[in-house]
C-alpha positions as CSV (number, residue, x, y, z in Angstrom):
1,X,-15.8,9.9,-6.4
2,X,-18.8,10.3,-8.7
3,X,-18.4,10.5,-12.4
4,X,-20.1,13.5,-13.9
5,X,-21.8,11.3,-16.5
6,X,-24.7,9.3,-15.0
7,X,-24.8,6.9,-17.9
8,X,-21.3,5.7,-17.1
9,X,-22.2,5.2,-13.4
10,X,-25.2,3.2,-14.4
11,X,-23.1,1.0,-16.7
12,X,-20.6,0.4,-13.9
13,X,-23.3,-0.5,-11.4
14,X,-24.9,-2.9,-14.0
15,X,-21.5,-4.6,-14.6
16,X,-21.0,-5.1,-10.9
17,X,-24.4,-6.7,-10.6
18,X,-23.9,-9.0,-13.6
19,X,-20.4,-10.4,-12.7
20,X,-20.5,-12.1,-9.3
21,X,-17.3,-14.1,-9.7
22,X,-15.2,-16.3,-12.0
23,X,-15.7,-20.0,-12.5
24,X,-12.5,-21.9,-13.0
25,X,-12.9,-25.4,-14.6
26,X,-10.9,-28.1,-12.7
27,X,-10.7,-31.8,-12.8
28,X,-11.3,-33.7,-9.5
29,X,-11.1,-37.3,-8.7
30,X,-14.5,-38.7,-7.4
31,X,-15.1,-41.3,-4.8
32,X,-15.3,-44.0,-7.4
33,X,-11.9,-43.0,-8.7
34,X,-13.2,-41.4,-11.9
35,X,-12.0,-38.0,-13.0
36,X,-14.9,-35.5,-13.0
37,X,-14.8,-31.9,-14.4
38,X,-16.1,-29.4,-11.9
39,X,-16.0,-25.6,-11.7
40,X,-14.5,-23.8,-8.7
41,X,-16.2,-20.4,-8.2
42,X,-14.2,-17.5,-6.9
43,X,-16.5,-14.6,-5.9
44,X,-15.6,-11.0,-6.3
45,X,-15.4,-8.8,-3.3
46,X,-18.4,-6.5,-4.0
47,X,-17.5,-3.8,-1.4
48,X,-14.0,-3.5,-2.8
49,X,-15.4,-3.2,-6.4
50,X,-17.7,-0.4,-5.2
51,X,-14.9,1.4,-3.5
52,X,-12.4,1.4,-6.4
53,X,-10.7,4.8,-6.4
54,X,-12.3,5.8,-3.1
55,X,-9.7,4.2,-0.8
56,X,-8.1,6.4,1.8
57,X,-4.3,6.4,1.7
58,X,-2.2,6.3,4.8
59,X,-0.3,9.5,5.6
60,X,3.3,9.6,4.5
61,X,6.1,10.3,6.9
62,X,6.8,14.1,6.5
63,X,10.6,13.4,6.5
64,X,10.2,11.6,3.1
65,X,8.3,14.5,1.6
66,X,10.8,17.1,2.9
67,X,8.8,18.3,5.9
68,X,10.3,18.4,9.3
69,X,14.0,17.7,9.9
70,X,14.6,16.7,13.6
71,X,18.3,16.9,13.6
72,X,19.6,19.3,16.4
73,X,22.6,20.6,14.5
74,X,21.5,20.6,10.9
75,X,24.2,19.8,8.4
76,X,23.3,19.8,4.7
77,X,20.1,18.0,3.5
78,X,18.8,14.7,4.9
79,X,20.4,11.7,3.1
80,X,23.2,13.7,1.5
81,X,26.8,12.5,1.7
82,X,27.8,15.6,3.7
83,X,25.2,14.8,6.4
84,X,26.2,11.1,6.5
85,X,29.9,12.1,7.0
86,X,28.9,14.6,9.7
87,X,26.8,12.0,11.5
88,X,29.6,9.5,11.4
89,X,32.0,12.0,12.9
90,X,29.4,13.2,15.5
91,X,28.6,9.6,16.7
92,X,32.3,8.7,16.8
93,X,33.0,11.6,19.2
94,X,30.0,10.9,21.5
95,X,30.7,9.9,25.0
96,X,28.2,7.9,27.1
97,X,26.9,11.0,28.9
98,X,26.3,13.1,25.8
99,X,23.0,13.5,23.9
100,X,22.0,12.1,20.6
101,X,22.1,14.5,17.6
102,X,18.4,13.9,17.1
103,X,15.5,15.1,19.2
104,X,13.3,12.5,20.9
């Protein structure tokens, strides 16, 4: 997603080029047994920085958004107390040769 102000895009690009990573100071024991201060460098993932805000999201299951309801004999709304009670009664009355209340 491009910003409509090119100066802001230039500033973002320059910031990405300047900052390659973070240097964390740590103290490490050397071969001689002395403690030496070194820096551990953690590099940034440049491709991830370039794609901030551009990631594609996975599609959401339509049942969560209120799309398709696959119950054969619809009773109330999905997740409601009435539907839960109806499903409990329906499953309790099922025999082995009967079909499920949901479509495959």
